C-alpha positions, 0 to 999 in steps of 0.5 A, spaced: 903 881 308 908 885 302 908 892 305 913 887 310 920 886 308 924 880 311 931 883 312 937 880 309 943 875 312 947 882 311 943 886 315 945 887 322 937 886 324 936 879 321 932 875 323 929 868 320 923 869 316 918 865 321 921 870 327 921 876 323 913 874 322 912 872 327 914 879 330 910 882 326 903 879 327 905 879 335 905 886 334 898 886 330 895 883 335 896 889 340 890 892 339 885 886 340 890 885 347 888 892 349 881 892 347 880 885 352 884 887 357 880 893 358 874 889 358 876 884 363 879 890 367 872 893 367 870 892 375 862 894 374 860 886 373 865 885 379 862 881 386 859 887 389 858 885 397 851 890 398 847 885 393 844 878 395 850 873 396 854 870 392 854 862 393 860 858 390 864 852 390 870 849 392 872 847 385 873 853 380 874 860 382 872 866 377 876 871 380 883 867 380 882 865 373 881 872 371 887 875 375 891 870 371 888 872 364 889 879 366 897 877 368 898 874 362 895 879 358 898 884 361 904 882 360 904 882 352 902 888 352 908 890 356 913 886 352 910 890 346 910 897 350 918 896 352 921 894 345 918 900 343 920 904 348 928 902 348 928 902 340 925 910 340 923 915 346 920 921 341 917 917 335 914 911 339 907 913 339 908 913 331 912 907 331 906 904 336 901 906 330 904 904 325 906 896 328 901 895 331 895 899 328 898 898 321 898 905 319 903 906 313 908 911 313 904 916 309 899 916 313 903 917 318 907 922 315 899 925 314 898 924 322 904 929 323 910 924 324 917 928 324 921 923 321 922 921 314 922 915 310 929 911 311 928 913 319 922 911 320 923 904 317 929 904 321 926 904 327 921 899 325 926 893 323 929 895 329 923 895 334 921 888 331 928 885 332 928 887 340 921 884 339 923 877 336 928 876 342 923 878 347 918 874 345 
């Protein structure tokens, strides 16, 4: 994690070390959360009424637990997406690639990111600050 510097106390985006690193790792969970959400939301394995009847018991409702899990994951994804949109509307996709997928500034620049070093890192610090306040 040497590529993430903890903001200093004089910075307007200052966070304690634990909160800052929590926001960093929360962002890095985005790809796995998105993959899990897409896997659960795939309805190809759901109950179909044109097939044999399914017997259920009253003790456990798998549909309910799946729906609750989908809602939890969607909430986490929305927190990250909202923080990105609040930080930058025009560079949001590049910011997402950087903070969620671990792309470096040089890799983002190679993908055509139009902003420069200082602006990108200021956006990243602002994003992590906003995310930490939302978590």
